[in-house]
All heavy atoms as a GROMACS GRO file, in nm:
protein
  608
    1LEU      N    1   3.853   2.777   7.283
    1LEU     CA    2   3.943   2.673   7.237
    1LEU      C    3   3.895   2.542   7.297
    1LEU      O    4   3.891   2.529   7.419
    1LEU     CB    5   4.086   2.706   7.283
    1LEU     CG    6   4.195   2.604   7.258
    1LEU    CD1    7   4.217   2.586   7.109
    1LEU    CD2    8   4.323   2.650   7.323
    2ASN      N    9   3.850   2.450   7.215
    2ASN     CA   10   3.803   2.320   7.261
    2ASN      C   11   3.891   2.212   7.200
    2ASN      O   12   3.910   2.208   7.080
    2ASN     CB   13   3.658   2.295   7.221
    2ASN     CG   14   3.562   2.384   7.295
    2ASN    OD1   15   3.579   2.407   7.414
    2ASN    ND2   16   3.463   2.436   7.225
    3LEU      N   17   3.943   2.126   7.283
    3LEU     CA   18   4.025   2.015   7.236
    3LEU      C   19   3.969   1.886   7.293
    3LEU      O   20   3.932   1.881   7.410
    3LEU     CB   21   4.170   2.031   7.280
    3LEU     CG   22   4.244   2.151   7.224
    3LEU    CD1   23   4.381   2.162   7.289
    3LEU    CD2   24   4.260   2.139   7.075
    4THR      N   25   3.963   1.783   7.211
    4THR     CA   26   3.914   1.653   7.255
    4THR      C   27   4.012   1.547   7.210
    4THR      O   28   4.055   1.545   7.095
    4THR     CB   29   3.774   1.624   7.196
    4THR    OG1   30   3.688   1.730   7.232
    4THR    CG2   31   3.720   1.494   7.248
    5LYS      N   32   4.050   1.458   7.302
    5LYS     CA   33   4.136   1.346   7.267
    5LYS      C   34   4.090   1.228   7.350
    5LYS      O   35   4.090   1.234   7.472
    5LYS     CB   36   4.282   1.373   7.295
    5LYS     CG   37   4.368   1.254   7.252
    5LYS     CD   38   4.514   1.283   7.260
    5LYS     CE   39   4.581   1.166   7.194
    5LYS     NZ   40   4.692   1.112   7.257
    6GLY      N   41   4.052   1.120   7.282
    6GLY     CA   42   4.001   1.005   7.354
    6GLY      C   43   3.876   1.043   7.429
    6GLY      O   44   3.782   1.094   7.373
    7GLY      N   45   3.873   1.022   7.559
    7GLY     CA   46   3.759   1.060   7.640
    7GLY      C   47   3.782   1.187   7.718
    7GLY      O   48   3.702   1.225   7.802
    8THR      N   49   3.891   1.258   7.689
    8THR     CA   50   3.925   1.378   7.764
    8THR      C   51   3.893   1.502   7.681
    8THR      O   52   3.921   1.507   7.563
    8THR     CB   53   4.076   1.379   7.797
    8THR    OG1   54   4.108   1.258   7.864
    8THR    CG2   55   4.110   1.496   7.885
    9GLU      N   56   3.834   1.598   7.747
    9GLU     CA   57   3.799   1.723   7.678
    9GLU      C   58   3.851   1.841   7.760
    9GLU      O   59   3.848   1.839   7.882
    9GLU     CB   60   3.648   1.735   7.662
    9GLU     CG   61   3.606   1.857   7.587
    9GLU     CD   62   3.457   1.862   7.566
    9GLU    OE1   63   3.398   1.762   7.525
    9GLU    OE2   64   3.401   1.969   7.592
   10MET      N   65   3.900   1.941   7.689
   10MET     CA   66   3.950   2.060   7.755
   10MET      C   67   3.891   2.183   7.686
   10MET      O   68   3.891   2.192   7.565
   10MET     CB   69   4.102   2.067   7.745
   10MET     CG   70   4.162   2.185   7.812
   10MET     SD   71   4.341   2.176   7.799
   10MET     CE   72   4.379   2.344   7.767
   11ALA      N   73   3.838   2.274   7.765
   11ALA     CA   74   3.783   2.398   7.711
   11ALA      C   75   3.853   2.515   7.778
   11ALA      O   76   3.870   2.517   7.900
   11ALA     CB   77   3.634   2.405   7.734
   12THR      N   78   3.897   2.610   7.699
   12THR     CA   79   3.966   2.728   7.750
   12THR      C   80   3.909   2.851   7.682
   12THR      O   81   3.881   2.849   7.563
   12THR     CB   82   4.118   2.718   7.719
   12THR    OG1   83   4.166   2.595   7.768
   12THR    CG2   84   4.193   2.831   7.781
   13ARG      N   85   3.894   2.958   7.758
   13ARG     CA   86   3.846   3.085   7.703
   13ARG      C   87   3.955   3.189   7.718
   13ARG      O   88   4.026   3.193   7.818
   13ARG     CB   89   3.721   3.132   7.775
   13ARG     CG   90   3.603   3.046   7.746
   13ARG     CD   91   3.481   3.102   7.813
   13ARG     NE   92   3.373   3.010   7.789
   13ARG     CZ   93   3.256   3.046   7.743
   13ARG    NH1   94   3.231   3.173   7.720
   13ARG    NH2   95   3.162   2.957   7.722
   14PHE      N   96   3.966   3.273   7.619
   14PHE     CA   97   4.063   3.381   7.620
   14PHE      C   98   3.988   3.513   7.616
   14PHE      O   99   3.897   3.531   7.537
   14PHE     CB  100   4.156   3.372   7.497
   14PHE     CG  101   4.246   3.254   7.500
   14PHE    CD1  102   4.203   3.131   7.455
   14PHE    CD2  103   4.374   3.263   7.548
   14PHE    CE1  104   4.285   3.021   7.458
   14PHE    CE2  105   4.459   3.155   7.551
   14PHE     CZ  106   4.413   3.033   7.506
   15TYR      N  107   4.026   3.605   7.703
   15TYR     CA  108   3.965   3.736   7.709
   15TYR      C  109   4.074   3.843   7.701
   15TYR      O  110   4.186   3.821   7.744
   15TYR     CB  111   3.890   3.756   7.842
   15TYR     CG  112   3.772   3.664   7.860
   15TYR    CD1  113   3.783   3.550   7.937
   15TYR    CD2  114   3.650   3.693   7.802
   15TYR    CE1  115   3.676   3.466   7.955
   15TYR    CE2  116   3.542   3.610   7.818
   15TYR     CZ  117   3.555   3.496   7.896
   15TYR     OH  118   3.448   3.413   7.912
   16GLY      N  119   4.036   3.955   7.649
   16GLY     CA  120   4.127   4.068   7.646
   16GLY      C  121   4.051   4.195   7.679
   16GLY      O  122   3.931   4.204   7.654
   17SER      N  123   4.119   4.289   7.737
   17SER     CA  124   4.055   4.417   7.765
   17SER      C  125   4.154   4.529   7.735
   17SER      O  126   4.276   4.509   7.738
   17SER     CB  127   4.007   4.424   7.910
   17SER     OG  128   4.116   4.416   7.998
   18LEU      N  129   4.101   4.643   7.709
   18LEU     CA  130   4.181   4.759   7.675
   18LEU      C  131   4.166   4.863   7.785
   18LEU      O  132   4.056   4.913   7.809
   18LEU     CB  133   4.134   4.815   7.540
   18LEU     CG  134   4.216   4.925   7.478
   18LEU    CD1  135   4.356   4.876   7.445
   18LEU    CD2  136   4.148   4.973   7.352
   19GLU      N  137   4.273   4.892   7.853
   19GLU     CA  138   4.272   4.992   7.961
   19GLU      C  139   4.313   5.126   7.900
   19GLU      O  140   4.424   5.141   7.851
   19GLU     CB  141   4.369   4.951   8.071
   19GLU     CG  142   4.377   5.048   8.185
   19GLU     CD  143   4.249   5.060   8.265
   19GLU    OE1  144   4.189   4.956   8.296
   19GLU    OE2  145   4.210   5.174   8.294
   20THR      N  146   4.222   5.222   7.904
   20THR     CA  147   4.250   5.350   7.840
   20THR      C  148   4.306   5.455   7.937
   20THR      O  149   4.357   5.556   7.894
   20THR     CB  150   4.123   5.407   7.773
   20THR    OG1  151   4.021   5.417   7.871
   20THR    CG2  152   4.077   5.318   7.659
   21ASP      N  153   4.296   5.429   8.066
   21ASP     CA  154   4.348   5.524   8.165
   21ASP      C  155   4.429   5.449   8.270
   21ASP      O  156   4.399   5.451   8.388
   21ASP     CB  157   4.233   5.601   8.230
   21ASP     CG  158   4.281   5.713   8.321
   21ASP    OD1  159   4.396   5.757   8.307
   21ASP    OD2  160   4.202   5.754   8.409
   22TYR      N  161   4.535   5.382   8.224
   22TYR     CA  162   4.613   5.298   8.316
   22TYR      C  163   4.692   5.379   8.417
   22TYR      O  164   4.731   5.328   8.521
   22TYR     CB  165   4.705   5.204   8.239
   22TYR     CG  166   4.812   5.271   8.158
   22TYR    CD1  167   4.938   5.295   8.212
   22TYR    CD2  168   4.788   5.311   8.028
   22TYR    CE1  169   5.035   5.357   8.139
   22TYR    CE2  170   4.886   5.373   7.953
   22TYR     CZ  171   5.009   5.396   8.009
   22TYR     OH  172   5.106   5.458   7.935
   23LYS      N  173   4.714   5.507   8.390
   23LYS     CA  174   4.786   5.592   8.487
   23LYS      C  175   4.691   5.663   8.582
   23LYS      O  176   4.733   5.739   8.668
   23LYS     CB  177   4.872   5.694   8.413
   23LYS     CG  178   4.988   5.634   8.340
   23LYS     CD  179   5.075   5.740   8.278
   23LYS     CE  180   5.194   5.677   8.208
   23LYS     NZ  181   5.279   5.779   8.145
   24LYS      N  182   4.562   5.640   8.565
   24LYS     CA  183   4.457   5.699   8.651
   24LYS      C  184   4.467   5.851   8.657
   24LYS      O  185   4.467   5.912   8.763
   24LYS     CB  186   4.463   5.639   8.792
   24LYS     CG  187   4.459   5.488   8.795
   24LYS     CD  188   4.328   5.436   8.745
   24LYS     CE  189   4.326   5.284   8.757
   24LYS     NZ  190   4.247   5.221   8.655
   25ARG      N  191   4.478   5.911   8.540
   25ARG     CA  192   4.488   6.058   8.533
   25ARG      C  193   4.353   6.127   8.545
   25ARG      O  194   4.347   6.242   8.587
   25ARG     CB  195   4.553   6.098   8.400
   25ARG     CG  196   4.696   6.058   8.391
   25ARG     CD  197   4.753   6.104   8.260
   25ARG     NE  198   4.894   6.065   8.252
   25ARG     CZ  199   4.967   6.077   8.144
   25ARG    NH1  200   4.915   6.129   8.036
   25ARG    NH2  201   5.092   6.039   8.144
   26PHE      N  202   4.247   6.059   8.503
   26PHE     CA  203   4.114   6.121   8.504
   26PHE      C  204   4.040   6.077   8.629
   26PHE      O  205   3.997   5.963   8.642
   26PHE     CB  206   4.036   6.079   8.379
   26PHE     CG  207   4.100   6.124   8.250
   26PHE    CD1  208   4.179   6.038   8.176
   26PHE    CD2  209   4.081   6.253   8.205
   26PHE    CE1  210   4.237   6.079   8.057
   26PHE    CE2  211   4.139   6.296   8.087
   26PHE     CZ  212   4.217   6.209   8.013
   27LYS      N  213   4.026   6.169   8.725
   27LYS     CA  214   3.962   6.137   8.852
   27LYS      C  215   3.840   6.225   8.872
   27LYS      O  216   3.833   6.337   8.823
   27LYS     CB  217   4.060   6.157   8.967
   27LYS     CG  218   4.179   6.065   8.959
   27LYS     CD  219   4.275   6.087   9.073
   27LYS     CE  220   4.392   5.992   9.055
   27LYS     NZ  221   4.496   6.011   9.150
   28GLY      N  222   3.744   6.174   8.944
   28GLY     CA  223   3.624   6.248   8.974
   28GLY      C  224   3.528   6.249   8.856
   28GLY      O  225   3.557   6.199   8.747
   29LYS      N  226   3.411   6.304   8.878
   29LYS     CA  227   3.308   6.307   8.774
   29LYS      C  228   3.351   6.390   8.653
   29LYS      O  229   3.330   6.350   8.539
   29LYS     CB  230   3.177   6.361   8.830
   29LYS     CG  231   3.111   6.266   8.927
   29LYS     CD  232   2.980   6.319   8.977
   29LYS     CE  233   2.919   6.220   9.074
   29LYS     NZ  234   2.790   6.266   9.124
   30PHE      N  235   3.412   6.505   8.678
   30PHE     CA  236   3.455   6.589   8.567
   30PHE      C  237   3.569   6.522   8.489
   30PHE      O  238   3.573   6.528   8.366
   30PHE     CB  239   3.499   6.728   8.617
   30PHE     CG  240   3.530   6.823   8.506
   30PHE    CD1  241   3.431   6.869   8.422
   30PHE    CD2  242   3.661   6.865   8.485
   30PHE    CE1  243   3.460   6.956   8.318
   30PHE    CE2  244   3.691   6.953   8.382
   30PHE     CZ  245   3.590   6.998   8.298
   31GLY      N  246   3.659   6.457   8.560
   31GLY     CA  247   3.767   6.384   8.494
   31GLY      C  248   3.716   6.272   8.406
   31GLY      O  249   3.765   6.252   8.295
   32ILE      N  250   3.618   6.198   8.455
   32ILE     CA  251   3.559   6.091   8.375
   32ILE      C  252   3.489   6.149   8.253
   32ILE      O  253   3.496   6.093   8.143
   32ILE     CB  254   3.463   6.007   8.462
   32ILE    CG1  255   3.544   5.931   8.567
   32ILE    CG2  256   3.382   5.911   8.377
   32ILE    CD1  257   3.459   5.862   8.673
   33PHE      N  258   3.422   6.263   8.271
   33PHE     CA  259   3.359   6.331   8.158
   33PHE      C  260   3.462   6.369   8.052
   33PHE      O  261   3.444   6.345   7.932
   33PHE     CB  262   3.284   6.455   8.208
   33PHE     CG  263   3.231   6.542   8.100
   33PHE    CD1  264   3.118   6.505   8.027
   33PHE    CD2  265   3.293   6.663   8.069
   33PHE    CE1  266   3.069   6.586   7.926
   33PHE    CE2  267   3.244   6.745   7.968
   33PHE     CZ  268   3.131   6.705   7.896
   34LEU      N  269   3.574   6.427   8.096
   34LEU     CA  270   3.681   6.465   8.003
   34LEU      C  271   3.741   6.341   7.934
   34LEU      O  272   3.769   6.344   7.814
   34LEU     CB  273   3.791   6.540   8.076
   34LEU     CG  274   3.758   6.683   8.119
   34LEU    CD1  275   3.874   6.742   8.197
   34LEU    CD2  276   3.724   6.769   8.000
   35LYS      N  277   3.758   6.234   8.009
   35LYS     CA  278   3.812   6.110   7.953
   35LYS      C  279   3.720   6.058   7.844
   35LYS      O  280   3.765   6.017   7.736
   35LYS     CB  281   3.826   6.005   8.064
   35LYS     CG  282   3.869   5.869   8.017
   35LYS     CD  283   3.876   5.774   8.137
   35LYS     CE  284   3.901   5.633   8.096
   35LYS     NZ  285   3.781   5.560   8.060
   36ASN      N  286   3.590   6.059   7.870
   36ASN     CA  287   3.494   6.013   7.769
   36ASN      C  288   3.497   6.101   7.644
   36ASN      O  289   3.494   6.050   7.532
   36ASN     CB  290   3.353   6.007   7.827
   36ASN     CG  291   3.337   5.894   7.927
   36ASN    OD1  292   3.408   5.795   7.921
   36ASN    ND2  293   3.245   5.910   8.019
   37LEU      N  294   3.505   6.232   7.662
   37LEU     CA  295   3.516   6.323   7.548
   37LEU      C  296   3.643   6.293   7.468
   37LEU      O  297   3.641   6.286   7.345
   37LEU     CB  298   3.520   6.469   7.594
   37LEU     CG  299   3.389   6.533   7.636
   37LEU    CD1  300   3.414   6.675   7.684
   37LEU    CD2  301   3.290   6.533   7.522
   38TYR      N  302   3.753   6.276   7.538
   38TYR     CA  303   3.883   6.248   7.475
   38TYR      C  304   3.875   6.119   7.393
   38TYR      O  305   3.921   6.114   7.279
   38TYR     CB  306   3.988   6.238   7.585
   38TYR     CG  307   4.128   6.210   7.536
   38TYR    CD1  308   4.197   6.304   7.461
   38TYR    CD2  309   4.191   6.091   7.568
   38TYR    CE1  310   4.326   6.280   7.417
   38TYR    CE2  311   4.320   6.065   7.524
   38TYR     CZ  312   4.387   6.159   7.448
   38TYR     OH  313   4.514   6.134   7.404
   39GLU      N  314   3.816   6.014   7.453
   39GLU     CA  315   3.810   5.885   7.385
   39GLU      C  316   3.712   5.885   7.268
   39GLU      O  317   3.738   5.823   7.165
   39GLU     CB  318   3.772   5.776   7.484
   39GLU     CG  319   3.882   5.747   7.585
   39GLU     CD  320   3.840   5.647   7.690
   39GLU    OE1  321   3.726   5.597   7.687
   39GLU    OE2  322   3.923   5.618   7.778
   40VAL      N  323   3.601   5.951   7.283
   40VAL     CA  324   3.497   5.948   7.178
   40VAL      C  325   3.530   6.039   7.061
   40VAL      O  326   3.505   6.004   6.946
   40VAL     CB  327   3.360   5.984   7.238
   40VAL    CG1  328   3.255   6.001   7.131
   40VAL    CG2  329   3.316   5.876   7.337
   41TYR      N  330   3.590   6.155   7.088
   41TYR     CA  331   3.610   6.252   6.981
   41TYR      C  332   3.756   6.265   6.933
   41TYR      O  333   3.778   6.293   6.816
   41TYR     CB  334   3.559   6.390   7.023
   41TYR     CG  335   3.409   6.390   7.043
   41TYR    CD1  336   3.354   6.393   7.170
   41TYR    CD2  337   3.324   6.382   6.934
   41TYR    CE1  338   3.216   6.391   7.188
   41TYR    CE2  339   3.186   6.380   6.951
   41TYR     CZ  340   3.134   6.384   7.078
   41TYR     OH  341   2.998   6.380   7.095
   42LEU      N  342   3.852   6.247   7.019
   42LEU     CA  343   3.990   6.272   6.979
   42LEU      C  344   4.067   6.146   6.940
   42LEU      O  345   4.145   6.150   6.845
   42LEU     CB  346   4.065   6.346   7.091
   42LEU     CG  347   4.011   6.485   7.124
   42LEU    CD1  348   4.086   6.546   7.240
   42LEU    CD2  349   4.019   6.575   7.003
   43ILE      N  350   4.049   6.038   7.012
   43ILE     CA  351   4.130   5.918   6.982
   43ILE      C  352   4.043   5.797   6.947
   43ILE      O  353   4.085   5.683   6.964
   43ILE     CB  354   4.225   5.885   7.099
   43ILE    CG1  355   4.148   5.855   7.227
   43ILE    CG2  356   4.326   5.994   7.120
   43ILE    CD1  357   4.235   5.793   7.336
   44LYS      N  358   3.924   5.821   6.894
   44LYS     CA  359   3.833   5.712   6.860
   44LYS      C  360   3.897   5.615   6.760
   44LYS      O  361   3.890   5.493   6.779
   44LYS     CB  362   3.704   5.770   6.802
   44LYS     CG  363   3.600   5.667   6.772
   44LYS     CD  364   3.473   5.733   6.721
   44LYS     CE  365   3.367   5.629   6.691
   44LYS     NZ  366   3.244   5.691   6.645
   45ASP      N  367   3.960   5.666   6.657
   45ASP     CA  368   4.023   5.579   6.556
   45ASP      C  369   4.138   5.499   6.616
   45ASP      O  370   4.154   5.381   6.585
   45ASP     CB  371   4.074   5.662   6.438
   45ASP     CG  372   3.961   5.725   6.358
   45ASP    OD1  373   3.848   5.672   6.364
   45ASP    OD2  374   3.987   5.827   6.292
   46LYS      N  375   4.217   5.564   6.701
   46LYS     CA  376   4.330   5.494   6.763
   46LYS      C  377   4.281   5.380   6.853
   46LYS      O  378   4.337   5.271   6.852
   46LYS     CB  379   4.414   5.593   6.844
   46LYS     CG  380   4.539   5.533   6.902
   46LYS     CD  381   4.624   5.639   6.969
   46LYS     CE  382   4.754   5.578   7.020
   46LYS     NZ  383   4.841   5.678   7.080
   47ILE      N  384   4.175   5.404   6.929
   47ILE     CA  385   4.118   5.300   7.014
   47ILE      C  386   4.065   5.185   6.929
   47ILE      O  387   4.084   5.068   6.962
   47ILE     CB  388   4.010   5.358   7.107
   47ILE    CG1  389   4.074   5.446   7.214
   47ILE    CG2  390   3.929   5.246   7.172
   47ILE    CD1  391   3.976   5.518   7.304
   48GLY      N  392   4.001   5.218   6.817
   48GLY     CA  393   3.951   5.114   6.726
   48GLY      C  394   4.065   5.027   6.673
   48GLY      O  395   4.053   4.904   6.668
   49LYS      N  396   4.174   5.090   6.636
   49LYS     CA  397   4.290   5.014   6.586
   49LYS      C  398   4.351   4.928   6.696
   49LYS      O  399   4.392   4.815   6.672
   49LYS     CB  400   4.396   5.110   6.530
   49LYS     CG  401   4.356   5.174   6.401
   49LYS     CD  402   4.460   5.275   6.354
   49LYS     CE  403   4.411   5.347   6.230
   49LYS     NZ  404   4.505   5.450   6.186
   50MET      N  405   4.355   4.981   6.818
   50MET     CA  406   4.409   4.905   6.930
   50MET      C  407   4.320   4.785   6.963
   50MET      O  408   4.370   4.676   6.993
   50MET     CB  409   4.426   4.996   7.052
   50MET     CG  410   4.536   5.099   7.033
   50MET     SD  411   4.539   5.231   7.156
   50MET     CE  412   4.574   5.142   7.305
   51LYS      N  413   4.189   4.802   6.955
   51LYS     CA  414   4.096   4.690   6.978
   51LYS      C  415   4.114   4.583   6.872
   51LYS      O  416   4.110   4.464   6.902
   51LYS     CB  417   3.952   4.740   6.980
   51LYS     CG  418   3.914   4.812   7.107
   51LYS     CD  419   3.769   4.854   7.103
   51LYS     CE  420   3.727   4.926   7.229
   51LYS     NZ  421   3.587   4.968   7.226
   52GLU      N  422   4.132   4.626   6.748
   52GLU     CA  423   4.154   4.531   6.639
   52GLU      C  424   4.285   4.454   6.661
   52GLU      O  425   4.289   4.331   6.644
   52GLU     CB  426   4.159   4.605   6.506
   52GLU     CG  427   4.168   4.515   6.386
   52GLU     CD  428   4.165   4.594   6.256
   52GLU    OE1  429   4.087   4.690   6.247
   52GLU    OE2  430   4.242   4.559   6.166
   53LYS      N  431   4.390   4.523   6.702
   53LYS     CA  432   4.518   4.456   6.728
   53LYS      C  433   4.505   4.360   6.846
   53LYS      O  434   4.559   4.248   6.842
   53LYS     CB  435   4.627   4.558   6.757
   53LYS     CG  436   4.763   4.493   6.781
   53LYS     CD  437   4.870   4.595   6.803
   53LYS     CE  438   5.007   4.540   6.830
   53LYS     NZ  439   5.022   4.406   6.874
   54LEU      N  440   4.433   4.398   6.949
   54LEU     CA  441   4.410   4.311   7.064
   54LEU      C  442   4.338   4.184   7.020
   54LEU      O  443   4.374   4.074   7.059
   54LEU     CB  444   4.330   4.384   7.172
   54LEU     CG  445   4.292   4.304   7.296
   54LEU    CD1  446   4.418   4.260   7.370
   54LEU    CD2  447   4.202   4.386   7.386
   55HIS      N  448   4.238   4.199   6.936
   55HIS     CA  449   4.163   4.084   6.884
   55HIS      C  450   4.256   3.990   6.806
   55HIS      O  451   4.252   3.868   6.825
   55HIS     CB  452   4.048   4.133   6.796
   55HIS     CG  453   3.964   4.025   6.741
   55HIS    ND1  454   3.872   3.956   6.816
   55HIS    CD2  455   3.958   3.972   6.617
   55HIS    CE1  456   3.813   3.865   6.741
   55HIS    NE2  457   3.863   3.874   6.619
   56LEU      N  458   4.339   4.048   6.721
   56LEU     CA  459   4.434   3.966   6.644
   56LEU      C  460   4.535   3.896   6.735
   56LEU      O  461   4.570   3.780   6.713
   56LEU     CB  462   4.506   4.052   6.541
   56LEU     CG  463   4.420   4.107   6.427
   56LEU    CD1  464   4.500   4.205   6.343
   56LEU    CD2  465   4.365   3.994   6.343
   57ASP      N  466   4.583   3.967   6.838
   57ASP     CA  467   4.678   3.908   6.932
   57ASP      C  468   4.615   3.791   7.009
   57ASP      O  469   4.680   3.688   7.031
   57ASP     CB  470   4.730   4.011   7.031
   57ASP     CG  471   4.827   4.110   6.967
   57ASP    OD1  472   4.875   4.083   6.855
   57ASP    OD2  473   4.854   4.214   7.030
   58ILE      N  474   4.490   3.806   7.049
   58ILE     CA  475   4.422   3.698   7.121
   58ILE      C  476   4.404   3.578   7.031
   58ILE      O  477   4.426   3.463   7.072
   58ILE     CB  478   4.288   3.748   7.178
   58ILE    CG1  479   4.314   3.846   7.292
   58ILE    CG2  480   4.203   3.630   7.228
   58ILE    CD1  481   4.191   3.916   7.341
   59ASN      N  482   4.365   3.602   6.906
   59ASN     CA  483   4.351   3.490   6.812
   59ASN      C  484   4.484   3.421   6.788
   59ASN      O  485   4.491   3.298   6.778
   59ASN     CB  486   4.290   3.537   6.680
   59ASN     CG  487   4.142   3.560   6.691
   59ASN    OD1  488   4.076   3.506   6.778
   59ASN    ND2  489   4.090   3.642   6.603
   60SER      N  490   4.591   3.498   6.780
   60SER     CA  491   4.724   3.440   6.762
   60SER      C  492   4.763   3.356   6.883
   60SER      O  493   4.818   3.246   6.869
   60SER     CB  494   4.825   3.553   6.740
   60SER     OG  495   4.954   3.503   6.732
   61LEU      N  496   4.734   3.405   7.003
   61LEU     CA  497   4.761   3.331   7.125
   61LEU      C  498   4.682   3.200   7.128
   61LEU      O  499   4.735   3.095   7.164
   61LEU     CB  500   4.728   3.416   7.247
   61LEU     CG  501   4.745   3.350   7.383
   61LEU    CD1  502   4.890   3.310   7.408
   61LEU    CD2  503   4.695   3.441   7.493
   62MET      N  504   4.555   3.206   7.088
   62MET     CA  505   4.474   3.084   7.084
   62MET      C  506   4.532   2.982   6.986
   62MET      O  507   4.541   2.863   7.018
   62MET     CB  508   4.330   3.117   7.042
   62MET     CG  509   4.247   3.172   7.152
   62MET     SD  510   4.075   3.210   7.111
   62MET     CE  511   4.043   3.138   6.958
   63ASP      N  512   4.572   3.027   6.869
   63ASP     CA  513   4.631   2.937   6.770
   63ASP      C  514   4.760   2.874   6.823
   63ASP      O  515   4.783   2.754   6.803
   63ASP     CB  516   4.658   3.011   6.640
   63ASP     CG  517   4.532   3.052   6.567
   63ASP    OD1  518   4.425   2.995   6.597
   63ASP    OD2  519   4.540   3.142   6.482
   64GLU      N  520   4.842   2.952   6.891
   64GLU     CA  521   4.968   2.900   6.945
   64GLU      C  522   4.942   2.797   7.055
   64GLU      O  523   5.006   2.692   7.059
   64GLU     CB  524   5.053   3.015   6.998
   64GLU     CG  525   5.189   2.975   7.046
   64GLU     CD  526   5.281   2.927   6.935
   64GLU    OE1  527   5.254   2.956   6.816
   64GLU    OE2  528   5.380   2.860   6.966
   65CYS      N  529   4.847   2.826   7.143
   65CYS     CA  530   4.812   2.730   7.249
   65CYS      C  531   4.757   2.601   7.190
   65CYS      O  532   4.791   2.491   7.234
   65CYS     CB  533   4.711   2.790   7.345
   65CYS     SG  534   4.780   2.917   7.452
   66LYS      N  535   4.673   2.614   7.089
   66LYS     CA  536   4.617   2.497   7.023
   66LYS      C  537   4.728   2.414   6.960
   66LYS      O  538   4.729   2.291   6.970
   66LYS     CB  539   4.516   2.538   6.917
   66LYS     CG  540   4.438   2.423   6.858
   66LYS     CD  541   4.344   2.467   6.750
   66LYS     CE  542   4.228   2.542   6.805
   66LYS     NZ  543   4.125   2.573   6.703
   67ARG      N  544   4.823   2.480   6.896
   67ARG     CA  545   4.934   2.410   6.832
   67ARG      C  546   5.018   2.334   6.935
   67ARG      O  547   5.050   2.216   6.918
   67ARG     CB  548   5.022   2.508   6.757
   67ARG     CG  549   5.135   2.443   6.675
   67ARG     CD  550   5.229   2.547   6.617
   67ARG     NE  551   5.304   2.617   6.718
   67ARG     CZ  552   5.410   2.568   6.783
   67ARG    NH1  553   5.451   2.446   6.759
   67ARG    NH2  554   5.473   2.640   6.873
   68ILE      N  555   5.049   2.400   7.046
   68ILE     CA  556   5.130   2.336   7.151
   68ILE      C  557   5.056   2.219   7.213
   68ILE      O  558   5.112   2.112   7.234
   68ILE     CB  559   5.170   2.440   7.257
   68ILE    CG1  560   5.271   2.538   7.200
   68ILE    CG2  561   5.226   2.372   7.382
   68ILE    CD1  562   5.298   2.658   7.287
   69LEU      N  563   4.927   2.237   7.242
   69LEU     CA  564   4.850   2.130   7.304
   69LEU      C  565   4.832   2.011   7.209
   69LEU      O  566   4.831   1.896   7.254
   69LEU     CB  567   4.716   2.181   7.352
   69LEU     CG  568   4.723   2.276   7.472
   69LEU    CD1  569   4.589   2.339   7.499
   69LEU    CD2  570   4.775   2.204   7.595
   70ASN      N  571   4.821   2.038   7.081
   70ASN     CA  572   4.810   1.929   6.985
   70ASN      C  573   4.942   1.852   6.977
   70ASN      O  574   4.942   1.731   6.960
   70ASN     CB  575   4.772   1.980   6.845
   70ASN     CG  576   4.623   2.009   6.836
   70ASN    OD1  577   4.543   1.948   6.904
   70ASN    ND2  578   4.588   2.103   6.751
   71LEU      N  579   5.054   1.922   6.990
   71LEU     CA  580   5.185   1.854   6.991
   71LEU      C  581   5.198   1.766   7.115
   71LEU      O  582   5.250   1.654   7.107
   71LEU     CB  583   5.299   1.954   6.988
   71LEU     CG  584   5.326   2.024   6.856
   71LEU    CD1  585   5.436   2.129   6.875
   71LEU    CD2  586   5.368   1.924   6.750
   72LEU      N  587   5.152   1.815   7.229
   72LEU     CA  588   5.161   1.739   7.352
   72LEU      C  589   5.067   1.619   7.354
   72LEU      O  590   5.094   1.519   7.420
   72LEU     CB  591   5.131   1.829   7.474
   72LEU     CG  592   5.231   1.941   7.501
   72LEU    CD1  593   5.180   2.029   7.614
   72LEU    CD2  594   5.367   1.884   7.535
   73ALA      N  595   4.957   1.629   7.280
   73ALA     CA  596   4.857   1.523   7.279
   73ALA      C  597   4.902   1.404   7.194
   73ALA      O  598   4.847   1.295   7.206
   73ALA     CB  599   4.724   1.576   7.228
   74LYS      N  600   5.001   1.422   7.109
   74LYS     CA  601   5.044   1.314   7.021
   74LYS      C  602   5.133   1.216   7.089
   74LYS      O  603   5.197   1.230   7.182
   74LYS     CB  604   5.115   1.371   6.897
   74LYS     CG  605   5.020   1.445   6.809
   74LYS     CD  606   5.092   1.498   6.688
   74LYS     CE  607   4.992   1.574   6.602
   74LYS     NZ  608   5.050   1.627   6.484
   0.00000   0.00000   0.00000
């Protein structure tokens, strides 16, 4: 998000990440192996949909911030 008004410029970056094991259920090497199997073969489509939703949410947040900052700049 880049905004310029007069001689002032503001740049902001938005990042998002998807935590797939927020309860820390998969521990140790074997647990990580099982987690990878689970994510790659069982819930691959669900993770893809969640990543797409995260991307849309971040874009929506950027648009809202841009709208608010443009209102404040006037």
